[in-house]
VOPAGU-2260 file (C-alpha; in pm, 1 decimal, decimal comma):
REM VOPAGU-2260
SITE   aa  ch    i         X         Y         Z
SITE  UNK   A    0    6847,0    8033,5   16365,0
SITE  UNK   A    1    6882,8    8343,8   16150,1
SITE  UNK   A    2    7198,2    8379,6   15946,4
SITE  UNK   A    3    7392,1    8697,8   16020,8
SITE  UNK   A    4    7498,5    8951,6   15761,2
SITE  UNK   A    5    7865,9    8858,4   15789,5
SITE  UNK   A    6    7787,4    8491,5   15720,5
SITE  UNK   A    7    7584,5    8589,2   15413,7
SITE  UNK   A    8    7866,1    8817,5   15296,4
SITE  UNK   A    9    8128,3    8544,6   15329,8
SITE  UNK   A   10    7905,7    8287,5   15157,1
SITE  UNK   A   11    7822,3    8516,8   14863,9
SITE  UNK   A   12    8186,6    8621,8   14825,0
SITE  UNK   A   13    8308,0    8261,6   14829,3
SITE  UNK   A   14    8051,6    8143,4   14573,6
SITE  UNK   A   15    8105,3    8435,5   14335,9
SITE  UNK   A   16    8485,4    8422,1   14351,4
SITE  UNK   A   17    8475,5    8047,5   14284,0
SITE  UNK   A   18    8276,1    8127,1   13970,2
SITE  UNK   A   19    8502,2    8412,7   13858,1
SITE  UNK   A   20    8850,2    8291,6   13956,2
SITE  UNK   A   21    8920,9    8093,3   13633,2
SITE  UNK   A   22    8898,2    8412,1   13423,9
SITE  UNK   A   23    9112,7    8634,9   13645,7
SITE  UNK   A   24    9443,1    8555,3   13473,2
SITE  UNK   A   25    9284,4    8607,7   13133,4
SITE  UNK   A   26    9128,7    8940,8   13229,3
SITE  UNK   A   27    9447,6    9081,8   13383,1
SITE  UNK   A   28    9667,0    8968,9   13091,7
SITE  UNK   A   29    9437,3    9146,0   12843,5
SITE  UNK   A   30    9531,0    9479,0   13004,7
SITE  UNK   A   31    9905,5    9443,7   12930,5
SITE  UNK   A   32   10034,8    9390,3   12573,5
SITE  UNK   A   33   10359,8    9213,0   12672,4
SITE  UNK   A   34   10186,5    8994,0   12931,1
SITE  UNK   A   35    9921,0    8892,7   12678,1
SITE  UNK   A   36   10174,6    8821,8   12403,1
SITE  UNK   A   37   10392,2    8601,8   12627,7
SITE  UNK   A   38   10087,1    8412,5   12748,0
SITE  UNK   A   39    9956,5    8367,0   12392,6
SITE  UNK   A   40   10300,1    8235,4   12288,4
SITE  UNK   A   41   10292,6    7979,8   12573,6
SITE  UNK   A   42   10572,2    8163,7   12753,3
SITE  UNK   A   43   10393,1    8175,5   13087,9
SITE  UNK   A   44   10526,0    7870,6   13271,0
SITE  UNK   A   45   10424,7    7717,4   13602,9
SITE  UNK   A   46   10705,4    7581,4   13820,8
SITE  UNK   A   47   10636,8    7325,0   14093,1
SITE  UNK   A   48   10802,1    7341,6   14434,9
SITE  UNK   A   49   11100,8    7571,5   14374,6
SITE  UNK   A   50   11269,8    7838,7   14589,3
SITE  UNK   A   51   11372,7    8038,9   14281,4
SITE  UNK   A   52   11322,2    8039,0   13905,2
SITE  UNK   A   53   11605,7    7912,5   13684,1
SITE  UNK   A   54   11685,1    7942,2   13316,2
SITE  UNK   A   55   11946,1    7714,5   13160,1
SITE  UNK   A   56   12190,6    7916,8   12951,2
SITE  UNK   A   57   12436,1    7820,0   12680,1
SITE  UNK   A   58   12736,7    8052,9   12675,6
SITE  UNK   A   59   12979,2    7838,7   12474,7
SITE  UNK   A   60   12972,3    7612,4   12169,9
SITE  UNK   A   61   13019,8    7237,9   12157,8
SITE  UNK   A   62   13270,8    7039,1   11953,1
SITE  UNK   A   63   13262,3    7017,7   11572,7
SITE  UNK   A   64   13531,9    6870,5   11349,4
SITE  UNK   A   65   13593,3    6650,9   11043,6
SITE  UNK   A   66   13721,5    6294,4   11070,6
SITE  UNK   A   67   13900,6    6067,2   10824,8
SITE  UNK   A   68   13807,8    5702,0   10786,8
SITE  UNK   A   69   13857,3    5526,7   11121,0
SITE  UNK   A   70   13926,6    5860,7   11285,6
SITE  UNK   A   71   13875,1    5902,8   11660,5
SITE  UNK   A   72   13578,7    6108,5   11774,8
SITE  UNK   A   73   13665,1    6383,9   12021,9
SITE  UNK   A   74   13491,8    6276,1   12344,6
SITE  UNK   A   75   13607,5    6570,0   12557,9
SITE  UNK   A   76   13326,2    6659,0   12803,2
SITE  UNK   A   77   13147,4    6968,2   12678,0
SITE  UNK   A   78   13112,7    7273,9   12896,4
SITE  UNK   A   79   12945,6    7604,9   12814,1
SITE  UNK   A   80   12626,4    7576,7   13018,7
SITE  UNK   A   81   12515,1    7759,4   13331,1
SITE  UNK   A   82   12194,3    7884,3   13494,8
SITE  UNK   A   83   12043,0    8225,7   13547,0
SITE  UNK   A   84   11874,0    8238,0   13887,2
SITE  UNK   A   85   11579,1    8469,9   13947,3
SITE  UNK   A   86   11410,9    8546,2   14278,1
SITE  UNK   A   87   11041,0    8484,2   14327,3
SITE  UNK   A   88   10820,1    8777,5   14428,4
SITE  UNK   A   89   10463,1    8786,0   14554,0
SITE  UNK   A   90   10198,1    9040,1   14464,1
SITE  UNK   A   91    9840,3    9048,8   14588,1
SITE  UNK   A   92    9519,1    9245,9   14545,6
SITE  UNK   A   93    9264,1    9236,2   14830,5
SITE  UNK   A   94    8890,8    9188,7   14781,7
SITE  UNK   A   95    8689,6    9315,9   15078,9
SITE  UNK   A   96    8314,0    9327,0   15141,4
SITE  UNK   A   97    8134,0    9489,7   15436,1
SITE  UNK   A   98    7813,1    9319,0   15553,4
SITE  UNK   A   99    7629,7    9648,8   15611,8
SITE  UNK   A  100    7648,6    9714,7   15238,6
SITE  UNK   A  101    7546,9    9355,4   15171,8
SITE  UNK   A  102    7238,5    9389,5   15393,1
SITE  UNK   A  103    7143,9    9709,1   15210,1
SITE  UNK   A  104    7158,7    9517,7   14881,1
SITE  UNK   A  105    7001,5    9194,5   14993,7
SITE  UNK   A  106    6877,0    9074,6   14654,5
SITE  UNK   A  107    7075,9    8784,9   14506,9
SITE  UNK   A  108    7150,0    8971,5   14182,4
SITE  UNK   A  109    7244,7    9288,6   14371,7
SITE  UNK   A  110    7487,5    9092,5   14589,7
SITE  UNK   A  111    7642,4    8929,1   14285,3
SITE  UNK   A  112    7688,2    9269,7   14123,3
SITE  UNK   A  113    7863,3    9404,8   14434,4
SITE  UNK   A  114    8109,1    9114,8   14438,7
SITE  UNK   A  115    8171,8    9139,8   14064,4
SITE  UNK   A  116    8235,2    9513,4   14087,9
SITE  UNK   A  117    8481,5    9455,3   14371,3
SITE  UNK   A  118    8651,1    9179,0   14173,3
SITE  UNK   A  119    8679,5    9399,1   13862,4
SITE  UNK   A  120    8832,9    9672,8   14077,1
SITE  UNK   A  121    9092,2    9422,0   14203,1
SITE  UNK   A  122    9164,8    9306,8   13846,6
SITE  UNK   A  123    9219,5    9662,3   13724,1
SITE  UNK   A  124    9441,7    9745,9   14021,2
SITE  UNK   A  125    9646,6    9430,8   13970,6
SITE  UNK   A  126    9669,6    9482,5   13594,6
SITE  UNK   A  127    9788,6    9840,6   13630,7
SITE  UNK   A  128   10044,8    9739,9   13892,8
SITE  UNK   A  129   10184,0    9455,7   13682,1
SITE  UNK   A  130   10188,7    9683,4   13377,7
SITE  UNK   A  131   10417,2    9925,4   13561,9
SITE  UNK   A  132   10635,1    9647,3   13703,6
SITE  UNK   A  133   10705,8    9491,9   13362,9
SITE  UNK   A  134   10908,6    9805,3   13282,8
SITE  UNK   A  135   11081,1    9865,7   13615,4
SITE  UNK   A  136   11456,9    9879,0   13665,2
SITE  UNK   A  137   11494,9    9615,2   13936,5
SITE  UNK   A  138   11587,8    9865,1   14207,7
SITE  UNK   A  139   11309,2    9727,3   14428,8
SITE  UNK   A  140   11390,2    9359,5   14482,4
SITE  UNK   A  141   11040,3    9292,7   14618,3
SITE  UNK   A  142   10881,9    9358,7   14277,2
SITE  UNK   A  143   10896,9    9191,7   13936,5
SITE  UNK   A  144   11218,0    9275,4   13749,0
SITE  UNK   A  145   11109,1    9460,2   13435,9
SITE  UNK   A  146   11250,9    9534,2   13092,3
SITE  UNK   A  147   11467,1    9821,0   13216,6
SITE  UNK   A  148   11643,4    9565,2   13437,1
SITE  UNK   A  149   11673,3    9273,2   13195,1
SITE  UNK   A  150   11731,8    9480,3   12879,1
SITE  UNK   A  151   11935,5    9758,9   13027,3
SITE  UNK   A  152   12034,2   10099,4   12893,1
SITE  UNK   A  153   12386,5   10006,9   13006,3
SITE  UNK   A  154   12425,5    9628,1   12984,7
SITE  UNK   A  155   12789,4    9643,6   13098,1
SITE  UNK   A  156   12686,3    9693,7   13461,4
SITE  UNK   A  157   12472,2    9515,3   13716,7
SITE  UNK   A  158   12386,4    9156,2   13799,4
SITE  UNK   A  159   12099,4    8984,5   13618,4
SITE  UNK   A  160   11991,5    8632,7   13704,9
SITE  UNK   A  161   12283,5    8611,1   13949,7
SITE  UNK   A  162   12533,0    8669,9   13663,9
SITE  UNK   A  163   12760,4    8976,3   13676,2
SITE  UNK   A  164   12736,6    9166,3   13348,5
SITE  UNK   A  165   13036,1    9384,7   13430,3
SITE  UNK   A  166   13266,6    9080,5   13415,4
SITE  UNK   A  167   13444,8    9072,1   13078,1
SITE  UNK   A  168   13391,4    8694,4   13069,8
SITE  UNK   A  169   13015,7    8751,2   13064,9
SITE  UNK   A  170   12978,8    8975,6   12760,9
SITE  UNK   A  171   12751,9    8705,2   12613,6
SITE  UNK   A  172   12498,5    8806,4   12883,2
SITE  UNK   A  173   12461,8    9164,2   12759,3
SITE  UNK   A  174   12168,9    9289,7   12554,0
SITE  UNK   A  175   12201,6    9504,2   12241,7
SITE  UNK   A  176   12166,1    9879,6   12292,0
SITE  UNK   A  177   12173,7   10186,7   12069,8
SITE  UNK   A  178   12219,1   10516,4   12253,9
SITE  UNK   A  179   12278,6   10744,2   11953,4
SITE  UNK   A  180   12031,1   11032,4   11962,9
SITE  UNK   A  181   11746,1   11034,0   11712,2
SITE  UNK   A  182   11586,6   11378,7   11687,7
SITE  UNK   A  183   11446,1   11371,5   11333,5
SITE  UNK   A  184   11199,2   11079,6   11337,9
SITE  UNK   A  185   10895,8   11307,6   11316,5
SITE  UNK   A  186   11045,9   11523,0   11039,0
SITE  UNK   A  187   11228,9   11253,3   10840,7
SITE  UNK   A  188   11066,6   10914,3   10882,3
SITE  UNK   A  189   11343,4   10726,5   10700,7
SITE  UNK   A  190   11598,3   10843,7   10960,3
SITE  UNK   A  191   11387,8   10675,2   11225,7
SITE  UNK   A  192   11352,1   10359,3   11021,1
SITE  UNK   A  193   11727,4   10319,3   10975,2
SITE  UNK   A  194   11788,9   10395,9   11342,8
SITE  UNK   A  195   11549,1   10121,7   11452,6
SITE  UNK   A  196   11676,7    9878,9   11192,1
SITE  UNK   A  197   12029,4    9893,4   11336,4
SITE  UNK   A  198   11906,9    9776,6   11676,0
SITE  UNK   A  199   11684,3    9512,9   11517,8
SITE  UNK   A  200   11970,6    9369,4   11311,5
SITE  UNK   A  201   12206,0    9371,5   11611,3
SITE  UNK   A  202   11955,1    9149,5   11792,8
SITE  UNK   A  203   11907,9    8927,1   11485,3
SITE  UNK   A  204   12216,9    8710,8   11474,3
SITE  UNK   A  205   12025,3    8457,9   11265,2
SITE  UNK   A  206   11756,4    8562,2   11020,9
SITE  UNK   A  207   11510,3    8304,6   11155,5
SITE  UNK   A  208   11565,4    8406,1   11518,0
SITE  UNK   A  209   11492,0    8776,7   11533,3
SITE  UNK   A  210   11287,1    8998,0   11766,8
SITE  UNK   A  211   10915,8    8924,7   11730,9
SITE  UNK   A  212   10770,0    9186,2   11967,6
SITE  UNK   A  213   10848,7    9557,5   11992,4
SITE  UNK   A  214   10713,3    9798,0   12251,3
SITE  UNK   A  215   10758,2   10172,6   12272,1
SITE  UNK   A  216   10593,0   10490,5   12397,9
SITE  UNK   A  217   10267,9   10628,5   12253,1
SITE  UNK   A  218   10462,7   10924,1   12105,0
SITE  UNK   A  219   10723,2   10711,4   11926,0
SITE  UNK   A  220   10448,7   10474,8   11809,1
SITE  UNK   A  221   10277,0   10773,1   11645,8
SITE  UNK   A  222   10602,0   10874,6   11474,4
SITE  UNK   A  223   10653,2   10519,8   11349,4
SITE  UNK   A  224   10301,2   10455,2   11217,7
SITE  UNK   A  225   10299,6   10789,2   11032,7
SITE  UNK   A  226   10546,5   10646,7   10781,2
SITE  UNK   A  227   10474,0   10526,1   10426,3
SITE  UNK   A  228   10236,0   10231,4   10406,1
SITE  UNK   A  229   10450,3   10042,7   10156,8
SITE  UNK   A  230   10712,0    9975,0   10424,9
SITE  UNK   A  231   10717,9    9645,4   10613,7
SITE  UNK   A  232   10551,9    9814,0   10909,1
SITE  UNK   A  233   10214,8    9738,7   10745,4
SITE  UNK   A  234   10040,3    9446,7   10914,4
SITE  UNK   A  235    9841,7    9342,1   11215,9
SITE  UNK   A  236    9927,9    9074,0   11467,9
SITE  UNK   A  237    9610,5    8873,2   11522,7
SITE  UNK   A  238    9708,0    8762,7   11874,7
SITE  UNK   A  239    9711,1    9127,6   11980,8
SITE  UNK   A  240    9434,5    9261,4   11758,5
SITE  UNK   A  241    9173,8    9013,3   11879,1
SITE  UNK   A  242    9190,0    9155,3   12232,7
SITE  UNK   A  243    9199,6    9517,3   12118,5
SITE  UNK   A  244    9569,8    9608,7   12120,9
SITE  UNK   A  245    9653,4    9844,3   11833,1
SITE  UNK   A  246    9968,1    9724,3   11659,9
SITE  UNK   A  247   10184,5    9773,5   11353,9
SITE  UNK   A  248   10477,6    9561,5   11233,9
SITE  UNK   A  249   10853,7    9592,9   11186,1
SITE  UNK   A  250   11009,7    9320,8   10969,3
SITE  UNK   A  251   10723,9    9097,7   11084,1
SITE  UNK   A  252   10762,3    9177,7   11454,0
SITE  UNK   A  253   10455,2    9318,2   11627,4
SITE  UNK   A  254   10492,3    9682,8   11736,3
SITE  UNK   A  255   10274,7    9811,6   12021,0
SITE  UNK   A  256   10274,5   10110,5   12252,7
SITE  UNK   A  257   10250,4   10106,2   12630,0
SITE  UNK   A  258   10211,9   10414,6   12846,7
SITE  UNK   A  259   10443,4   10253,1   13103,1
SITE  UNK   A  260   10733,4   10231,9   12857,2
SITE  UNK   A  261   11007,0   10477,0   12963,2
SITE  UNK   A  262   11035,3   10795,6   12756,5
SITE  UNK   A  263   11254,7   10784,2   12443,5
SITE  UNK   A  264   11275,9   10400,4   12444,5
SITE  UNK   A  265   11195,3   10138,6   12180,1
SITE  UNK   A  266   11241,2    9773,9   12288,8
SITE  UNK   A  267   11307,9    9483,0   12052,6
SITE  UNK   A  268   11216,8    9156,2   12224,8
SITE  UNK   A  269   11266,5    8798,0   12119,3
SITE  UNK   A  270   11000,5    8629,8   12330,3
SITE  UNK   A  271   11147,0    8287,6   12261,4
SITE  UNK   A  272   11387,1    8378,0   12543,7
SITE  UNK   A  273   11151,9    8568,5   12775,4
SITE  UNK   A  274   10911,6    8402,2   13016,3
SITE  UNK   A  275   10676,8    8485,7   13297,2
SITE  UNK   A  276   10744,1    8208,0   13545,8
SITE  UNK   A  277   10482,6    8138,6   13810,5
SITE  UNK   A  278   10503,1    7920,7   14120,6
SITE  UNK   A  279   10237,1    7650,7   14108,5
SITE  UNK   A  280    9970,5    7733,5   14363,8
SITE  UNK   A  281   10048,0    8103,5   14328,7
SITE  UNK   A  282    9912,4    8160,8   13977,2
SITE  UNK   A  283    9639,0    8418,7   14034,8
SITE  UNK   A  284    9531,1    8213,8   14332,5
SITE  UNK   A  285    9203,6    8319,0   14491,0
SITE  UNK   A  286    9216,7    8285,1   14868,2
SITE  UNK   A  287    8892,4    8182,9   15043,2
SITE  UNK   A  288    8724,8    8472,3   15226,4
SITE  UNK   A  289    8761,6    8508,6   15602,5
SITE  UNK   A  290    8667,9    8764,7   15868,4
SITE  UNK   A  291    8930,1    8938,6   16087,3
SITE  UNK   A  292    8875,4    8872,0   16458,6
SITE  UNK   A  293    8833,6    9242,7   16537,1
SITE  UNK   A  294    8616,0    9316,0   16229,9
SITE  UNK   A  295    8363,2    9032,3   16210,8
SITE  UNK   A  296    8147,4    9229,0   15964,8
SITE  UNK   A  297    8412,2    9208,2   15691,1
SITE  UNK   A  298    8474,4    8930,5   15440,5
SITE  UNK   A  299    8832,4    8951,0   15311,6
SITE  UNK   A  300    8981,5    8760,3   15019,4
SITE  UNK   A  301    9284,2    8817,1   14794,9
SITE  UNK   A  302    9415,8    8740,0   14447,1
SITE  UNK   A  303    9779,9    8631,0   14477,5
SITE  UNK   A  304   10053,0    8595,3   14214,0
SITE  UNK   A  305   10401,1    8453,9   14285,7
SITE  UNK   A  306   10604,5    8511,0   13972,3
SITE  UNK   A  307   10901,2    8669,0   13795,5
SITE  UNK   A  308   10993,0    8783,2   13444,0
SITE  UNK   A  309   11292,0    8575,5   13332,0
SITE  UNK   A  310   11532,5    8582,4   13037,3
SITE  UNK   A  311   11747,4    8306,3   12887,7
SITE  UNK   A  312   11927,6    8495,3   12608,4
SITE  UNK   A  313   12026,8    8860,1   12648,5
SITE  UNK   A  314   12207,6    8901,5   12316,7
SITE  UNK   A  315   11880,5    8844,1   12128,7
SITE  UNK   A  316   11715,8    9143,2   12299,7
SITE  UNK   A  317   11770,7    9510,6   12214,3
SITE  UNK   A  318   11672,3    9864,4   12302,6
SITE  UNK   A  319   11707,0   10207,2   12143,6
SITE  UNK   A  320   11723,1   10456,6   12428,7
SITE  UNK   A  321   11745,2   10807,6   12288,1
SITE  UNK   A  322   11455,1   10873,1   12048,6
SITE  UNK   A  323   11349,3   11226,4   12132,9
SITE  UNK   A  324   11173,5   11354,8   11822,6
């Protein structure tokens, strides 16, 4: 019995996606500097069987004292720990083939090319969408909570990780922010340097635990990299350079630009406390192709990601918000 076009389409799609699915996460992450950096730093974590994503937080110190000979150790139970709770969100990119087109390109190599082109289109669409989401302000709860939400322009308001930042008892859960206007970066590079250094130092409570990744707009990146080469900006982060991301350095932290970064902003991130958490089974999962009952000539698949951007230390993150020239 002859095999119909739809059966061929579904078979080719299934075989090609099985071959390509292991590289999907890699390909998408290479489109987004922050995503790639977190993944390269092993800060993309799979979580098994959870209804939300949690980060354990330390907001208070333990006990420390000196004791004389035969002194009694203070055994008071230590408090100072809590959890930030983040919702899981699901994003998906469809992959659809129509058997008419498949029949018109019946050669094996032609069919493979069609599927690969469709898969690349899905990757680009997903990468661009995630790139935007990593900077969003959290106003849409169905999407990933981005840097504008976690590292806020006004960290004294809002609830992040189910913790109210407006509560005076939770000032430890506020990021660093510098809102003073900088209008002379282009004309006087040193003004810009000192402006950025203030935010960097605010987020560097210990010299060995400072921001290691900075992201800004293309315009501010141009201002910054136009400075004198004998400054500590000189350098290239190999993790970023090897996949084609242009980068400079600030006190050893990688500096990149992203067109999705909000205007006038320069973020200082300590990625030790930032993670992309992914639900196991929803990590760029490729669904097997199927045909809708009322469109038997289609083969439909999808790439699915169930994830969230999480933070475990706000005080180690910073943002300068008013760099206009």
